[in-house]
C-alpha positions in Angstrom: 0.0 -0.1 -0.2 1.2 3.1 -0.7 0.4 6.1 1.6 1.7 10.0 1.6 4.2 10.8 4.2 5.2 14.4 3.1 5.0 17.2 0.9 7.9 19.1 0.1 7.6 22.8 0.8 10.1 25.7 -0.3 14.1 25.7 -0.7 16.0 26.2 2.4 19.5 27.8 1.2 21.4 27.3 -1.7 22.7 23.5 -1.1 19.6 21.8 -2.1 17.8 21.4 1.1 14.0 21.8 1.1 11.5 22.3 4.0 9.1 19.4 4.4 5.4 18.9 5.8 5.4 16.1 7.6 2.6 13.2 7.2 3.2 10.6 9.0 3.6 10.3 12.7 7.0 8.0 12.1 9.4 10.6 10.4 12.4 8.9 11.6 11.1 5.6 9.9 9.5 6.9 6.8 12.0 9.8 6.3 15.2 8.7 7.1 18.2 8.9 5.2 18.5 5.9 2.7 14.8 6.0 2.2 13.6 5.8 -1.4 10.1 7.3 -2.0 7.8 7.6 -4.8 6.5 11.0 -5.9 3.2 12.8 -7.3 3.8 14.1 -9.5 5.6 10.7 -10.5 8.1 12.5 -12.8 9.9 13.9 -10.1 11.2 10.8 -8.5 11.9 8.4 -6.9 13.8 10.2 -4.5 16.4 9.2 -2.3 16.6 10.8 0.8 20.4 11.7 1.5 20.3 13.8 4.6 17.8 15.4 7.2 17.5 17.6 9.9 15.4 19.6 12.0 15.5 23.1 12.1 13.7 25.9 13.9 11.2 23.1 14.0 11.0 22.0 10.7 12.5 19.0 8.9 15.0 19.9 6.2 15.8 16.9 3.6 18.1 16.7 0.9 17.6 14.2 -1.7 20.2 12.3 -3.6 21.3 14.5 -7.0 20.0 17.8 -5.9 22.8 19.8 -5.0 21.6 23.6 -5.2 18.4 25.9 -4.9 17.2 25.5 -8.5 16.9 21.6 -8.2 15.2 22.1 -4.4 12.9 24.8 -5.6 11.5 22.4 -8.7 10.3 19.8 -6.2 8.3 22.1 -4.5 4.7 20.7 -3.8 5.7 17.3 -4.6 4.2 14.4 -2.5 6.6 11.8 -1.1 4.9 8.3 -1.1 5.9 5.5 0.8 5.0 1.5 0.2 3.6 0.3 3.7 2.5 -3.4 4.4 -1.3 -2.6 5.2 -0.8 -4.9 7.9 1.7 -3.0 9.6 0.7 -1.2 12.8 2.5 1.7 15.1 4.9 0.5 17.6 2.4 2.4 20.1 -0.9 0.1 20.3 -2.8 3.2 20.8 -1.5 4.8 17.5 -3.4 4.0 14.2 -2.0 4.9 10.3 -4.4 7.2 8.6 -5.6 4.7 6.3 -6.9 2.4 9.2 -9.0 5.4 10.0 -10.6 6.3 6.8 -14.1 5.0 6.1 -14.5 4.1 9.7 -18.5 4.6 11.0 -18.2 6.6 14.0 -21.2 6.2 16.7 -21.7 7.6 20.5 -21.2 5.2 23.0 -25.0 4.7 23.3 -25.0 3.3 19.8 -26.1 6.6 18.2 -24.9 6.7 14.3 -22.6 9.8 13.5 -21.4 9.3 10.3 -18.1 8.0 8.5 -14.5 9.2 8.8 -13.3 11.0 5.6 -10.0 12.4 6.1 -7.7 12.7 9.4 -6.9 16.4 9.9 -3.1 16.6 11.2 -3.0 20.0 13.2 0.0 21.4 15.3 -1.6 20.5 18.5 -4.0 17.8 18.0 -5.2 15.2 15.1 -9.1 15.6 14.2 -11.5 13.5 12.4 -13.3 14.7 9.5 -16.8 13.1 10.0 -19.4 13.3 7.3 -22.5 13.2 8.5 -25.6 11.1 7.1 -27.2 14.8 6.0 -23.8 15.6 4.0 -22.5 17.9 6.5 -19.0 17.4 8.5 -18.2 17.6 12.1 -15.1 17.8 13.4 -14.2 15.2 16.3 -10.7 15.5 18.2 -8.8 12.2 18.3 -8.0 12.3 22.2 -8.9 9.4 24.8 -11.4 11.7 26.8 -13.5 11.9 23.1 -12.7 8.9 21.0 -13.0 6.3 23.7 -12.4 2.8 21.4 -11.1 1.9 18.2 -12.6 -1.3 16.7 -10.6 -2.0 13.5 -12.4 -5.7 13.3 -15.9 -4.1 13.7 -14.7 -0.9 11.6 -16.3 1.4 14.1 -14.6 4.4 16.2 -16.7 5.2 19.6 -17.0 8.4 20.6 -18.1 10.6 23.9 -18.4 13.8 22.5 -19.0 16.9 24.9 -22.4 18.8 24.4 -22.4 21.1 21.2 -19.8 18.9 19.5 -21.8 17.2 17.4 -25.1 18.6 18.4 -24.1 22.2 17.9 -27.2 23.3 15.1 -29.8 21.6 17.5 -28.4 23.8 20.4 -28.6 26.7 18.4 -32.0 26.3 17.8 -32.8 25.8 21.8 -31.5 28.9 22.1 -33.2 30.8 19.4 -36.4 28.9 20.4 -35.6 30.0 24.2 -34.7 33.6 23.2 -38.1 33.7 21.3 -40.2 32.3 23.8 -38.3 34.7 26.3 -39.3 37.5 24.1 -42.7 36.7 24.0 -43.3 36.0 27.6 -41.7 39.5 28.1 -44.1 41.1 25.9 -46.9 39.3 27.5 -45.9 40.6 30.6 -45.7 44.0 29.5 -49.0 44.2 28.0 -50.5 42.8 31.4 -48.6 45.6 33.1 -50.3 48.2 31.1 -53.7 47.0 31.1 -53.5 46.8 35.3 -52.4 50.2 35.1 -55.2 51.6 32.6 -57.6 49.4 34.9 -56.3 51.5 38.4 -56.2 54.6 36.6 
């Protein structure tokens, strides 16, 4: 199975290094020196990683045969693709590859259907499940143990315990709107009653 593990960014310096947007939880395994990666577009590769280092929090790579800024710039926006055994699992039993999570059904702990995972969004602070609801809308579920309580690959489902407002935000907004309308009606009725009482006293 082929998986996208990184996207090449801008050139760094004049010796062929490039910045890399990492898309794997195991960069030391997938993006280490000597790794041979397919590319998208295919015409840019395959690429063999010659060196790698972290600079100011970003991974910098240099590829065999690319030794100047011009060559590095030509690779910008190229996707790096690794061959991965589909049965391979990360070392940590609580970690999963993206392809294992895509298309899982998402249900609440009470068994209510939420939707289907269509994408994993890797943010600097946390990962998110992009979940498509049955009506075609999307919700974003943080991939943290407090919310995602179970991943069952055999049953192809993810069980979540969502906090209020995470998946029922629209219903909550409707309730608030209805509450405001009711309050406004009640207030108007009270004002009218007060005016009637004042008129009778006069």
